[in-house]
LOGUZA-541887 format. One line per field, with one value per residue (C-alpha): residue in three letters; x, y, z. Coordinates in steps of 0.001 Angstrom, whole numbers. Layout:
LOGUZA-541887
res	[ALA ...]
c1	[X ...]
c2	[Y ...]
c3	[Z ...]
***
This chain:
LOGUZA-541887
res	[MET ALA ARG ARG GLU GLN THR VAL THR VAL ALA GLY HIS THR LEU LYS VAL SER ASN LEU ASP LYS VAL LEU TYR PRO GLN THR GLY THR THR LYS GLY GLU VAL MET ASP TYR PHE GLN GLN VAL ALA PRO VAL LEU ILE PRO HIS ALA ALA TRP ARG PRO ALA THR ARG LYS ARG TRP VAL ASP GLY VAL GLY THR PRO GLU GLU PRO GLY LYS VAL PHE PHE ARG LYS ASP LEU GLU ASP SER ALA PRO GLY TRP ILE PRO SER ALA LYS LEU GLN HIS LYS THR HIS SER ASN THR TYR PRO LEU VAL ASN ASN GLU ALA VAL LEU ALA TRP MET ALA GLN VAL ALA ALA LEU GLU ILE HIS VAL PRO GLN TRP ARG PHE ASP SER SER LEU GLU PRO ALA ASN PRO ASP ARG LEU VAL LEU ASP LEU ASP PRO GLY PRO GLY ALA GLY LEU GLU GLN CYS ALA GLU VAL ALA LEU ILE CYS ARG GLU ILE LEU ASP GLY MET ASP LEU PRO SER PHE PRO VAL THR SER GLY SER LYS GLY ILE HIS LEU TYR ALA GLY LEU ASP GLY LYS TYR THR SER GLU GLN VAL ASN GLU VAL ALA LYS GLU LEU ALA SER THR LEU GLN LYS GLU HIS PRO GLN LEU VAL LEU ALA SER MET LYS ARG SER LEU ARG GLU ASN LYS VAL PHE VAL ASP TRP SER GLN ASN ASN ALA SER LYS THR THR VAL CYS PRO TYR SER LEU ARG GLY ARG ALA ARG PRO THR VAL ALA ALA PRO ARG THR TRP GLU GLU ILE GLU ALA PRO GLY LEU GLU GLN LEU ASP PHE HIS GLU ALA LEU ASP ARG ILE ALA ASP GLY ILE ASP PRO LEU ALA GLN LEU ALA SER VAL GLN GLN GLN ASN PRO ASP ARG LEU ALA VAL TYR ARG SER LYS ARG ASP ALA ALA LEU THR PRO GLU PRO VAL PRO GLU GLN SER GLY ASN SER GLN SER ALA GLN PRO ARG GLY LYS ASP GLY THR GLY LEU SER PHE VAL ILE GLN GLU HIS HIS ALA ARG ALA LEU HIS TRP ASP PHE ARG LEU GLU HIS ASP GLY VAL LEU VAL SER TRP ALA VAL PRO LYS GLY PRO PRO LEU GLU PRO GLY ILE GLN ARG LEU ALA VAL MET THR GLU ASP HIS PRO LEU SER TYR ALA SER PHE GLU GLY SER ILE PRO LYS GLY GLN TYR GLY ALA GLY GLU VAL SER ILE TRP ASP SER GLY SER CYS THR ILE GLU LYS TRP ARG GLU GLY LYS GLU VAL ILE ALA VAL LEU THR GLY SER ARG GLU GLY GLY LEU GLY GLY VAL ASP ARG ARG PHE VAL LEU ILE GLN ALA ALA GLY MET GLY GLY LYS ASP ASN TRP LEU LEU GLN LEU ALA LYS GLU GLN PRO VAL GLY ALA ASP ALA GLY THR SER ALA ASP SER GLY ASP GLY GLU PRO GLU ALA ALA ARG GLU PRO SER ALA LYS GLN ALA VAL ALA ASP LEU SER GLY GLN ALA LEU ARG PRO MET LEU ALA THR ALA GLY THR ALA ARG GLU ILE SER GLY GLU ARG GLY TRP SER PHE GLU MET LYS TRP ASP GLY TYR ARG ALA LEU ALA VAL ALA ASP GLY ILE LYS THR LYS LEU ILE SER ARG ASN GLY HIS ASP LEU SER GLY ASP PHE PRO GLU LEU GLU ILE LEU GLY SER LEU LEU PRO GLU ARG ALA VAL VAL ASP GLY GLU ILE VAL ALA LEU ASP SER SER GLY ARG PRO ASP PHE SER LEU LEU GLN GLN ARG VAL ALA HIS GLN ARG LYS LYS ARG THR LYS GLN ALA SER ALA ILE ARG ILE GLN TYR LEU VAL PHE ASP VAL LEU GLN LEU PRO TYR ASP LYS ASP ALA GLY LEU VAL ASP LEU THR ALA LEU PRO TYR GLU GLN ARG ARG GLN ARG LEU ALA GLY LEU ASP ILE ASP GLN GLN TYR VAL GLN VAL PRO PRO ALA HIS THR GLY THR LEU GLU GLN ALA ILE GLU THR SER ARG ALA LEU GLY LEU GLU GLY VAL VAL ALA LYS GLU ARG ASP SER VAL TYR GLU LEU GLY ARG ARG SER THR SER TRP VAL LYS LEU LYS HIS GLN ARG HIS GLN GLU ALA VAL VAL ILE GLY TRP ARG SER GLY GLN GLY SER ARG SER ARG SER LEU ALA SER LEU LEU LEU ALA ILE PRO GLY ASN GLY GLY LEU GLU TYR ALA GLY ARG VAL GLY THR GLY PHE SER ASP ALA GLN LEU ALA GLU ILE ARG GLU ARG LEU GLU LYS ILE GLU ARG LYS THR PRO PRO ALA LYS ASN ILE PRO ALA ALA HIS GLN SER ASP ALA HIS TRP VAL SER PRO LYS TYR VAL ALA GLU VAL ARG TYR SER GLU LEU THR SER ASP ARG LEU LEU ARG HIS PRO VAL TRP ARG GLY TRP ARG ASP GLU LYS GLN PRO ASP GLU VAL ARG TRP GLU PRO ALA GLU PRO THR GLY ASN GLN THR PRO THR ASN ARG]
c1	[-19 1390 1954 375 1957 668 1719 -1367 -1029 -2748 -2908 -69 2017 2858 2298 3112 379 -183 -2329 -5708 -7623 -6502 -9010 -8415 -11793 -12633 -16223 -17335 -14813 -13850 -10208 -7457 -8783 -11954 -10302 -8178 -11202 -12800 -10032 -10151 -13667 -13690 -10405 -12461 -14067 -11369 -8003 -9542 -9397 -5952 -3759 -658 -1389 1300 -395 12 -1373 -2807 -1790 -3010 -963 -2627 -5994 -8276 -9053 -12148 -13325 -12180 -8894 -7908 -5256 -2029 -1768 1302 1373 3319 4536 7664 7147 8137 11605 9974 7654 7733 9971 6871 5006 4945 6216 7441 9654 8457 10608 9653 11088 13866 13547 11957 9663 9101 5325 3595 1125 -2030 -2200 -3530 -5255 -2037 -1040 -4342 -3499 -307 -1664 -4255 -1525 172 -2958 -2856 -6588 -6980 -5454 -4862 -4249 -3671 -5783 -3155 -1354 1957 2420 4491 7706 6669 6450 3570 932 -2015 -4935 -7616 -10118 -11259 -12322 -14125 -14116 -17494 -16410 -19080 -18268 -19552 -23269 -23491 -23728 -24242 -27577 -25828 -22980 -25562 -27491 -24129 -23350 -26548 -25513 -22102 -23570 -25740 -22565 -20296 -23071 -23002 -19160 -20163 -18341 -20796 -19952 -20011 -20644 -18841 -19753 -16247 -16619 -15777 -17900 -18756 -18865 -16308 -17258 -15458 -15478 -13615 -10887 -9179 -5720 -5266 -4841 -2230 -2494 -2317 -4907 -7476 -6756 -7387 -10626 -11738 -10891 -12779 -15876 -15582 -15413 -18534 -20419 -19580 -20574 -23882 -24555 -22766 -25122 -24230 -20871 -17139 -14395 -11888 -9345 -9973 -11467 -12706 -15308 -16743 -19507 -22753 -21226 -19979 -16324 -15640 -11843 -10479 -7015 -7014 -6576 -2993 -254 1027 -2354 -4065 -7762 -8994 -9419 -12981 -13890 -10995 -11785 -11718 -9829 -13080 -14564 -16648 -15169 -16985 -15919 -15412 -18373 -19604 -23433 -26194 -27603 -30871 -29455 -27971 -31172 -33017 -33545 -31618 -28328 -25839 -21957 -21836 -19728 -18076 -20659 -23054 -20563 -19918 -23825 -24013 -21227 -22778 -25977 -24093 -24234 -21096 -22084 -18452 -17851 -18524 -15774 -13294 -14075 -13671 -10430 -7156 -5428 -1665 -512 1999 24 2026 1745 -788 1176 4409 2784 1264 4778 8436 10640 12954 10397 8403 9735 7135 8886 8656 9955 11238 9207 10475 9786 7450 3915 4026 6486 7236 6618 2874 2698 -17 -1548 -3814 -4781 -2603 740 -145 342 -2241 -1766 -4282 -2674 -4076 -3760 -4147 -4327 -6675 -9432 -8820 -9073 -7887 -6009 -7029 -4625 -4547 -1603 -2859 -954 2356 820 -1314 -4791 -5923 -9221 -9468 -11904 -13235 -14798 -12253 -12773 -16046 -15452 -19083 -21285 -24096 -22109 -21158 -18536 -17820 -14329 -13153 -10755 -7450 -4297 -2401 515 3869 4231 7162 4371 3106 5849 5805 5258 6040 5231 4399 5528 2958 2220 2939 -122 -1600 421 122 1096 779 982 351 -3058 -2501 -921 173 -1095 -4122 -5852 -7737 -10876 -12480 -11517 -13775 -12212 -13868 -16885 -16119 -13268 -13438 -10417 -9432 -7146 -4509 -3250 -971 -1690 -1802 -2951 -6309 -8103 -7891 -5387 -8076 -8801 -11450 -13189 -13966 -16069 -15503 -18456 -18222 -21244 -21051 -24600 -23526 -21805 -19004 -17085 -14506 -17211 -17297 -18714 -16644 -18298 -17385 -18712 -21632 -19578 -16364 -13317 -13498 -12013 -12894 -14824 -16215 -19419 -23034 -25589 -27653 -31509 -33170 -32896 -34083 -37600 -39475 -43073 -43287 -46301 -43871 -41431 -43795 -46135 -49387 -50235 -52369 -48950 -47263 -48404 -48043 -45370 -46188 -42968 -44972 -47984 -48558 -47368 -48189 -47062 -49159 -49781 -50115 -52717 -51798 -52610 -52028 -50772 -54370 -55070 -52499 -54525 -53062 -55966 -54110 -50594 -48238 -44773 -43010 -40570 -38693 -40304 -37451 -38315 -37287 -39035 -41139 -40324 -40627 -37835 -38095 -35076 -34729 -31265 -28577 -30979 -33214 -36618 -37465 -41242 -42550 -45910 -47456 -45883 -43001 -39458 -37007 -34034 -32533 -32206 -30386 -27931 -26234 -29109 -28771 -26876 -30061 -30331 -27358 -28310 -31739 -33152 -34298 -37752 -37897 -39986 -39480 -40602 -38607 -37743 -34954 -33168 -30262 -27986 -26533 -22789 -24198 -26021 -29314 -32020 -32541 -35035 -33695 -30526 -32665 -34106 -30839 -29450 -32308 -31932 -28221 -28566 -31330 -29065 -25977 -24111 -22385 -19839 -22433 -24903 -22290 -21096 -24650 -24847 -27964 -29316 -32384 -33900 -35994 -38637 -40944 -40737 -43768 -42284 -39499 -38735 -39714 -37950 -37323 -40553 -42904 -41875 -42644 -44234 -46718 -45970 -48494 -51117 -48729 -48859 -46521 -44236 -43708 -42696 -40082 -38644 -38379 -36814 -34191 -33237 -32279 -28888 -28815 -27252 -24252 -23192 -26435 -28792 -29895 -32710 -33413 -34755 -38538 -38941 -40876 -41006 -43666 -44933 -43217 -39939 -40157 -40940 -37999 -35849 -36909 -36228 -32814 -31861 -33307 -35865 -39201 -41283 -42841 -44978 -46836 -47922 -50384 -48251 -50724 -51683 -51325 -49825 -52490 -50911 -52052 -54222 -54016 -54691 -55478 -53353 -50202 -50363 -47779 -46976 -44936 -42772 -43652 -46478 -45836 -48535 -48469 -50062 -50456 -48753 -50980 -48853 -45693 -44757 -42162 -38995 -36877 -33218 -30966 -34577 -35174 -34439 -36187 -39328 -40285 -42834 -45132 -49021 -50442 -53908 -55337 -58090 -61439 -64965 -65683 -62213 -58840 -58883 -56252 -53687 -51322 -47895 -44473 -41204 -38632 -36603 -35369 -31709 -30855 -30599 -34017 -35596 -34066 -35463 -38922 -39410 -38112 -40554 -43808 -42982 -43784 -47383 -48526 -52313 -54263 -56633 -56009 -57369 -58379 -61155 -61271 -57679 -57210 -56763 -53393 -51975 -53297 -51970 -48511 -49148 -48546 -50942 -50031 -51944 -52445 -50098 -47248 -47503 -44933 -44315 -44028 -43289 -45590 -46178 -49940 -53051 -54473 -58399 -58671 -57185 -54189 -50530 -48654 -44957 -44570 -41190 -40284 -39275 -39414 -41325 -43234 -43325 -44094 -47766 -50604 -52722 -55490 -53926 -53268 -55325 -55053 -52752 -53750 -52970 -51418 -47847 -46836 -44905 -48023 -50045 -50165 -49962 -52497 -53974 -50850]
c2	[47 3528 5533 8838 11027 14502 17080 18233 20827 19908 22109 24014 21045 19507 15631 13503 11011 8200 5949 7599 5412 2059 -53 -879 -2351 -4861 -5595 -2122 -706 1942 3623 5164 8650 8017 6974 10013 12025 10384 10811 14577 15110 13300 15000 17774 15100 12390 14456 15383 11655 10970 14081 13773 9890 7369 6109 2465 1728 -1443 -948 -2967 -1782 -4093 -3604 -5699 -8483 -10392 -12658 -15659 -14018 -11373 -9000 -8814 -6610 -4868 -3604 -733 1165 3009 5957 4965 6301 7376 9756 13490 15335 17492 14359 15278 12529 11359 8696 6001 3746 210 -2370 -3490 -879 2508 3268 6521 7004 9319 11704 12490 16136 17542 16774 16435 13369 11902 12430 10832 7743 7392 7649 4534 2737 2927 2246 1475 3925 2621 4718 4252 5758 8369 11316 12709 15779 19041 17324 14411 12152 9709 11485 9754 8646 10964 8288 4559 2116 -1019 -3116 -5443 -8282 -10819 -14446 -17187 -17157 -13749 -10499 -6844 -7087 -8769 -6112 -3477 -5119 -5343 -1792 -459 -2401 -875 2592 2399 1192 4188 6606 5719 6269 9683 8588 9512 7095 7291 3876 3609 870 -640 -1189 -4963 -6882 -5023 -1895 472 2121 5402 7476 10632 10670 13761 12514 12055 8172 6089 3298 612 2113 2638 -650 -2383 -342 -1453 -5234 -4990 -3703 -6305 -8956 -7301 -7691 -11362 -12033 -10331 -11460 -14886 -16184 -12995 -11440 -12940 -11131 -13812 -13775 -17645 -18056 -21384 -19775 -16900 -19082 -16851 -14370 -10634 -10778 -7170 -6594 -4260 -4552 -1870 457 -979 1875 -593 -1482 410 809 1593 5440 6736 7623 5087 3051 -962 -3282 -5405 -6222 -3281 247 180 2955 2827 5105 7151 6511 7915 6044 6090 4091 1450 1022 781 -2608 -3469 -1909 -2267 -1160 1676 2352 5511 6920 6592 8220 11180 11607 11907 14286 16429 16591 17574 14369 13754 11987 11894 15731 15929 13736 15465 18512 16906 15019 16358 18503 18919 21843 23061 26059 26462 22783 23486 26506 24741 21715 23985 25652 24769 27197 26801 27755 30661 34034 33628 33092 29456 29083 25481 23351 23699 21601 24577 24687 28235 30187 32489 33235 34672 38253 40723 38432 41547 41820 44616 45197 42753 43376 42993 43462 43369 42175 42844 39403 39519 35442 33483 35909 39168 39131 40611 38745 39987 38740 39371 38245 35621 33053 33473 33357 35624 33902 34707 35102 35634 38455 38519 42073 43495 44945 46808 50736 51562 49954 47875 46036 42466 40696 37207 36083 32600 31351 30117 28588 30393 32312 33129 36426 37298 37201 40839 42309 40244 41753 40342 37884 34132 32037 30520 26814 27618 27918 31092 32455 36085 39374 40313 43825 45478 47281 48390 47359 48444 47356 45860 45298 42250 43096 39475 36450 33074 30427 29618 31943 35582 38020 41909 43811 47373 48001 51053 51313 53644 57339 56219 52967 51315 51934 55951 56265 56142 53345 50774 48370 45389 42101 38556 35984 32563 31906 27991 28117 29651 26727 25575 26063 28591 30991 33974 37389 40634 43824 47239 47459 49651 51419 52818 54181 57813 59725 57137 58535 55042 56727 56052 54220 55885 55774 53423 53993 50563 51503 50852 52335 55377 53676 51093 53838 56271 54577 56046 57603 54306 52319 53889 51605 50418 47998 44501 42940 43398 41418 37475 36865 33941 33582 33542 29977 28539 26258 22907 22742 21562 23368 23612 26220 28660 30442 33030 35355 36122 37403 35002 35116 31613 31047 27529 25567 24964 22295 23507 24992 28173 31057 34930 36730 39780 42147 43561 45379 42858 40152 38108 36244 33298 32739 29244 28886 27829 30681 28853 30535 28870 31054 28852 26130 28253 30414 31378 33219 35746 37624 38692 41203 43050 42586 43857 47272 47369 45913 44782 41671 38964 35917 32905 29356 27936 25154 22576 22167 19012 18653 19969 22922 21804 21961 18601 18408 15179 17044 19998 17258 15919 19320 20413 17009 17906 21528 20776 17756 20307 18353 21619 19875 17753 20731 22950 20448 20913 23978 26305 29132 31380 32009 35075 35515 38224 41508 42536 45512 47971 51314 54295 57110 58331 60623 58248 55153 51777 50786 47792 46534 43786 45714 46211 43815 41096 42597 45746 43765 41911 45054 46443 43181 43228 46417 45356 43990 41027 38080 36490 33291 32284 34563 34582 36360 33696 35425 35055 33359 35594 33014 30361 28006 25192 27247 27270 23706 22913 24951 23449 19824 20699 22136 19036 20830 20104 22083 25271 28137 30481 33839 36083 39211 41859 39539 41010 39503 37793 37093 33649 32957 30297 31942 30657 33547 31405 27905 25392 22558 19579 17151 14239 12835 14082 13673 15222 12686 12288 9525 7415 4203 2258 -1634 -3236 -4048 -7015 -7967 -4754 -2661 -4553 -1724 751 237 -1481 1256 4070 3902 7081 8747 12031 14150 13648 14637 11766 12014 10419 8289 5442 5961 3243 2322 3735 1601 2941 6212 6284 6616 4662 7761 8928 5491 5730 9528 8261 5609 7496 10344 7992 5857 8958 9482 5757 4762 1515 2207 3263 6899 6213 3691 1342 -24 -3408 -6163 -7214 -3844 -3706 -6971 -5743 -1944 577 3361 6822 10075 11801 14372 14733 15308 13762 13973 11092 10651 7771 6605 6435 5804 2233 1613 1726 5224 4091 5411 3109 2708 5505 6958 8744 12339 13608 15314 18746 19953 23351 22029 20879 17609 19578 21422 18352 17744 15349 16683 16812 13019 14048 15691 18518 16212 14708 17653 19361 23027 24859 28595 30568]
c3	[-22 -1020 2191 858 3395 4376 6858 9434 12245 15462 18511 17268 16541 13108 12472 9477 8817 6156 4755 6157 4125 5676 7253 10736 11618 8760 9889 9757 7336 9823 8570 10129 9103 10676 13854 13968 13194 16388 18637 17582 18180 21569 22793 25090 27070 26861 27804 31294 32109 30460 31334 33340 33482 32024 29107 27850 24532 22692 19011 15911 13206 10452 11998 14596 12144 12278 15175 13095 12357 14880 14216 16009 19103 20296 23983 24353 27357 26338 24067 20519 19177 16134 18012 17366 19793 21141 22780 26417 28391 31960 33269 35844 37786 38152 40561 38122 34982 34133 31229 29687 29035 26831 28273 26581 27611 24120 20783 18873 21306 20291 16425 16860 18536 15661 13149 15057 15261 18959 19509 23050 25673 29286 32380 36016 38785 39522 37838 37924 39925 39063 39640 37555 40379 41124 43081 45162 43403 42333 41687 42805 40111 40076 37169 36848 34410 33460 33618 31262 31750 32675 30773 30860 32436 35609 35631 35631 38592 40453 39531 41263 44374 44246 43673 46747 49141 47465 48071 51547 51757 50349 47139 44297 41290 37685 35247 32085 29879 29040 25267 25809 28208 31575 33333 35229 38005 39125 42270 42622 45480 47096 46930 50565 50383 48867 46171 48599 51097 47836 46791 50306 50575 46944 47860 51085 49340 46641 49546 51117 48135 47502 51184 50531 47207 46810 43645 41773 42699 42842 44325 43920 41063 40301 36827 37401 39943 37597 35820 36070 38172 37963 38923 40814 39981 42709 41835 38959 41940 42269 41660 38792 37123 34462 33154 29646 29603 29258 25633 24524 21441 21761 19756 19172 15874 16023 17046 20469 23157 26980 27062 30171 30856 33122 36207 34213 31194 33811 35393 31988 30214 26935 27979 25148 24281 22470 19019 18123 16143 19163 21395 19100 18799 22702 22841 20233 22195 25285 26967 29104 32072 33435 33368 37103 38005 35606 37527 40709 40003 41444 38775 37900 39952 37065 35774 32867 31628 28932 27618 27326 25738 22806 22054 20942 22132 19294 16852 18756 20000 22552 26261 27087 30747 31529 34124 37811 40658 41895 40826 39515 37185 40046 43589 43856 44652 45820 48482 49160 45595 44667 43249 40280 36543 33566 29824 27142 23792 20157 18360 14627 14401 12210 13461 15491 19201 22212 24974 28508 31105 34777 37098 39808 41652 39824 36297 33888 33936 30232 28215 24454 23872 20242 20229 22593 26019 26519 27245 28398 31074 30073 27450 27940 25798 25442 26922 26269 29105 27333 29058 31794 30502 32160 33834 31227 28545 29864 27775 24601 21132 17994 15304 15926 12955 10619 11564 15211 17972 17626 14624 13893 14944 18733 20041 23509 23532 27094 30092 33622 37218 38627 42021 42377 44242 44189 42938 43090 41371 38157 39053 39161 39086 39840 39044 38614 35949 35698 32231 30502 29401 25604 26147 24789 28184 27956 30623 33444 35821 34817 37037 34955 36054 34676 35177 34110 31665 31401 30053 26946 25776 28233 31298 29395 28348 30729 30147 30517 31390 33162 36493 37497 39958 38518 40267 41033 37747 35550 32388 31505 30259 31114 29397 27095 28091 26281 22619 22216 20595 24010 23669 25806 27546 29034 30218 32061 34614 35551 38889 39623 39447 42002 44607 48064 48398 46441 48357 51641 50538 50429 46907 44761 41169 38104 36680 33344 31853 30760 26782 23348 20301 19015 21734 20367 17846 15287 16584 19504 19520 21484 22548 23661 26337 27089 30096 32463 34837 38199 41255 40395 42765 43098 44272 46506 46907 50212 50495 50077 51067 48767 49661 47373 47585 46217 44450 47861 49701 51259 51641 49745 50385 52993 50132 47611 49653 46152 45045 47855 45139 43800 46502 45149 41295 41685 42712 46358 46903 43188 42628 39487 38799 37676 37976 40204 38035 38835 35533 34505 33028 29667 31084 30924 33685 35456 38001 39704 40225 41923 44333 45203 45795 48120 50234 50576 51781 54028 55605 55931 53231 52025 50003 48030 47565 46159 43546 41921 39990 40436 38404 38812 35442 35320 32929 34353 36564 38841 40620 40477 42201 40131 41872 45424 44897 43084 45168 43850 40459 40143 36722 36752 34933 31927 28794 29130 26251 28021 31237 29233 28215 31670 32721 29622 31119 34486 33405 36089 33989 36104 36935 39306 37582 33798 31916 29024 25945 24705 21514 18949 16090 15498 17657 15647 15827 19511 20145 17515 19626 22787 21767 20166 23834 25503 27315 28989 26668 25685 27738 25253 26727 25037 24331 25751 28850 32383 35314 37585 40841 42227 39591 36857 33405 30055 28680 29603 28114 29113 26363 27246 24612 27059 28975 32844 35419 39015 41651 45308 47000 48812 49808 48903 48725 50357 48253 47932 47014 46932 47722 50775 53022 50809 48777 45481 44390 44939 44783 43085 42920 41424 42776 41100 41641 44263 45955 45207 41909 41846 39123 39230 40853 39959 40687 38443 37898 41585 42723 45714 47922 46740 47775 51284 51707 50307 52715 55752 54578 54096 57266 59330 58040 57575 57880 58113 55413 51841 51239 47499 46238 43546 43824 42374 44855 43389 44199 47766 48825 50089 50383 53264 53167 54024 54304 50931 51857 49249 45644 42985 39315 36842 33359 31632 27870 28102 29926 30028 29167 33072 33335 35082 33978 31994 32377 34919 35816 38811 38276 41825 44499 43803 47569 46240 45305 47582 46810 45978 43255 41254 38055 35202 32499 28707 27674 24593 24534 22404 19981 18859 17818 14549 15057 13260 12959 13684]
***
C-alpha cells in the first residue's frame, strides 16, 4: 500500500500522517482517518481523564482483524523512538527498570496515537505531580467483569448495588460501559490516600459484596469460579495497574468505546455497549455523564503545563519557561490583591481578538475577547478562558510564525498594574486596571467584572463587562437612556401604578394552564418561552438580602444560599418571577439533580450541595422602584411585552442568574428549539396579557414534549433484594369529583438515595386504610398506606383503558404543590400535535 503521506497541524504541532484510508476495523470498514477524526472530536471529554497519567497503548498496526482471524496486537509502554519530539512524556521507575510514557495532554497526542494505530489507551488511577512524580490516586475504580453465563444485565445489577454502597461512603459513582463486556465504576477521591490504601478499600468492598450476594458477585481472582457471576475486579486500584481510559476506542470487531453512561441508562432494560458513532452523537448532544468526575479530580499543579505543551521554544519568539519543581513560574505576589500586573494584547491571528490577562497566583490568567474589552457600562463581551501564560508574557510583542500555535502579530494594546478586588476561582473576578496614558483603556482606572457563563456553551465561556460602579475619575461613560424602541407607555407608569409595596403582600406567582398546540391560535399574539423544569419562585429584593417565595408561599431562600446575590443585583424591593433550576454537566436543567441539591442542603451536606450548579432563570418582573418621589411601580397591569422590556433593562445576568430570551418566532420553531436544547417543553404567553397574581390563566399555556403527570402518593410497597431496606414502588392517585382516583404504581427512575429518603418520609405518615377507592386487589396485597399529603411527578407512556398510568417513571417530589392542586394533565404531549392557525 502506498504511504500517501501528508503533514497536518494539530494544537499548534505538525504531524506527518499516512494511509488514512487504511481499514482498521474490517467488519465495519472503519479507517485510520475515521479513527483520527474520532479522537479529535472526543478530545475535549477524553483528555480530562487521561492528562498527566502515564499512557500504555494497545496497537493494531494491521487492523483488529475479524472474530475468526484477530489482528496482531502490540502492547506498548515506552514512548516510540519514532514519536515526534513534542510529545509530552514522563519517566516512571518500576522495581527492576524504568519506562518513559507519553502523556495524553492535548489533541496532537491523540492524533499521533491514531497515526500509529494505538486504538486503546490505558491509564492508572493516579497522575504525575508538578515534579513528575506519581501522586496519590484521584479516583477509585471497580471493574465489573461478567463471567460465562453472565452479561451486561448482571453487571448493571451489581453496579446499582455498588452505587448504593459508594453513596453511603459519600463517594458519588459514575458508570462507564467498557466497550468490551462489562462496566467500570469510577468515584472521585481527594488525593489524601495512597494507592495501597485505596486498593485495600476496594478489595474489602468487593469481598463484602461477595458475602452479601454470593450467587451474583465474585471477588476472587480464580477464573474457574466465575461462571454465571460478575467478578468485581478491585485490583485496578493498584498503582501499577491500568484501566482503559473513558472514551478510548476498543480493539474489538466493532469500534466500540469505553462510554460514560447515566444511571438512568444503567437502570433501563436492554443496556448495550456503544460504538464510536453513538459516542459522538452523545457528545454532540452535550451528554457527558463523566464531566462531574473530571471537575473534581485532582488537577496537575503546574499552571504552565498546557502553555508549554502548545509551544516549541525553538520555533516561537514567545517566552517558554522551563518546568521547575515549583507549581508556579514565579512566587505569587500581591496576596492582598494589589501590586499585580495586567496586559491586554491585540492579536491578529486567524481571527482578530484581544487577549485579556490578569496576574494571579504567579501566572497570567488569560481570556480571549473576540470583540475587545468594553469601554461603556451595560455592554457584555464574550471572553473565552485560555491557558495560563507566564508573567514574562506581559511584555511580549512580535510575530508568531506560521504553523505555530496562535500564529500572527501580537501587540500590546494596554498594560500596567491591577488590583484584584474579588477572585472566586472558576466563577467570578473583579479587578481594577490602571493602564498607560496612551493605552487602549484611555489612561483612566477601569473596574472590570468577569463572570463565568457555562450555560453559553462550556465552562471556558465567560462574560466581560465594566462594573456599574467605576473608580473615582474614570470616564467610562454612562448608558444611554433606552434608545431600544421601547414604547413610551412602558417607560412612564401612570399615577395608579405607584402603589403600596407589593413585596409586603402574600405573593403567589401566576400559573399557566396545561394545553395543546391547538389552543395557540393566530388570532391572539403569542410569545414563547422555554419550560425550564425546576422550582417556580418569586424573588423579592430586600437590600442585600433576597426572599424566594414558592408557588405555595414557602420561603426557599435557605435551600439556595447562592441566590442571595439577587439582593445586590436587583433594585431594592424589586419583585421578579422565575424558575430555580439545577444544571447538569451539559448545562441543561435536571429536575432530579434539583431534588438532590435540596436534600443535600437541608441535611447540611455542604460539599455535595455546592457540587450541583444552580441558576435562577428570570422571565418576568412585577415591581420596580420608580424614583425616590413616586416610590414603587406595580408592573402587573402592564402587557407582557412591556414587562419583558423592563426586565431586559435590569442587566442582572451573571453566574447564578440569567434572563433567558423570549422566542418571538412561530410555535413550531419554539418547539423545535426546546427539543434541540433537551428541555421539557414550551410556555406560550399572550403578548398583551397582564400578570394575574396567584391565578391560573389561559393567557399562559404550557405544552410539554412528554406526558408528565403530578399525582398524590397514597402508599408504598416493600422492596426485595437490593431494595429490601427501601421500597419496590409507590401507589399514586389523582383528585377527582368523588375524591382520590387510583392512578397506578411507579417503581422505576429512583436513585438509591431517593429510595431511602422516600421511605423515611412516608413511614412518618402511615395509616391503616387506603385513602383512595377502586384500587385493584393485586395492588393492595402488600401495600403500606399513607396520608395523602405529598405530591410527586412522573413521566409515563400512555393511559390504560382503566385510566392507569402505563410505564410511569419517577421524576421527583413536587413539595411546592398541595394535593388539592393536582389535576389530570392533557394526555397528548406537544410532539403529537399538529400546530394549526398560527
